[in-house]
C-alpha positions as CSV (number, residue, x, y, z in Angstrom):
1,X,43.8,25.7,38.5
2,X,43.1,22.3,39.8
3,X,39.3,23.1,39.9
4,X,39.3,24.3,36.3
5,X,41.0,21.2,35.2
6,X,38.5,19.1,37.1
7,X,35.6,20.9,35.5
8,X,37.1,20.6,32.1
9,X,37.6,16.8,32.6
10,X,33.9,16.6,33.7
11,X,32.8,18.5,30.7
12,X,34.8,16.2,28.4
13,X,33.5,13.1,30.1
14,X,29.9,14.5,29.8
15,X,30.4,15.2,26.1
16,X,31.8,11.7,25.5
17,X,29.0,10.1,27.4
18,X,26.4,12.0,25.4
19,X,28.1,10.9,22.2
20,X,28.1,7.3,23.3
21,X,24.4,7.6,24.4
22,X,23.4,9.0,21.0
23,X,25.3,6.2,19.2
24,X,23.7,3.6,21.4
25,X,20.2,5.0,20.8
26,X,20.8,5.0,17.0
27,X,22.0,1.4,17.1
28,X,18.9,0.3,19.1
29,X,16.6,2.2,16.6
30,X,18.3,0.5,13.6
31,X,18.1,-2.9,15.3
32,X,14.4,-2.5,16.1
33,X,13.7,-1.3,12.5
34,X,15.5,-4.4,11.1
35,X,13.6,-6.7,13.4
36,X,10.3,-5.1,12.3
37,X,11.2,-5.5,8.6
38,X,12.2,-9.2,9.2
39,X,8.8,-9.9,10.9
40,X,6.9,-8.1,8.1
41,X,8.7,-10.2,5.4
42,X,8.0,-13.4,7.3
43,X,4.3,-12.7,7.7
44,X,4.0,-11.8,4.1
45,X,5.7,-15.0,3.0
46,X,3.5,-17.1,5.3
47,X,0.3,-15.4,3.9
48,X,1.6,-16.0,0.4
49,X,2.2,-19.7,1.1
50,X,-1.3,-20.1,2.5
51,X,-2.8,-18.3,-0.5
52,X,-0.9,-20.5,-2.9
53,X,-2.1,-23.7,-1.1
54,X,-5.7,-22.5,-1.2
55,X,-5.3,-21.7,-5.0
56,X,-4.0,-25.2,-5.6
57,X,-6.9,-26.8,-3.6
58,X,-9.4,-24.7,-5.5
59,X,-8.0,-25.7,-8.9
60,X,-8.0,-29.4,-8.0
61,X,-11.5,-29.2,-6.6
62,X,-12.7,-27.4,-9.8
63,X,-11.0,-30.1,-12.0
64,X,-12.6,-32.9,-10.0
65,X,-16.1,-31.3,-10.2
66,X,-15.8,-30.6,-13.9
67,X,-14.7,-34.1,-14.6
68,X,-17.6,-35.6,-12.5
69,X,-20.1,-33.3,-14.2
70,X,-18.8,-34.2,-17.6
71,X,-19.1,-37.9,-17.0
72,X,-22.5,-37.5,-15.4
73,X,-23.7,-35.6,-18.5
74,X,-22.1,-38.2,-20.8
75,X,-23.9,-41.0,-18.8
76,X,-27.3,-39.2,-19.2
77,X,-26.8,-38.4,-22.9
78,X,-25.7,-42.0,-23.7
79,X,-28.1,-43.7,-21.4
């Protein structure tokens, strides 16, 4: 009787440990997925900021070049 009780306790302990292990693995998987999403969002935001900066620089450079060309043309036409 004592042996059967011991085996039953071992089986219950094994089932409980397996359940805890599955829960632990699921938690680790969810945590890793969340970290990956966070990194992806951060990289996307960084690239977007760089693209916006380059767009602003290109617009300013275009405005400066057009203004210079306009005044050069005006100087040649009037002169």
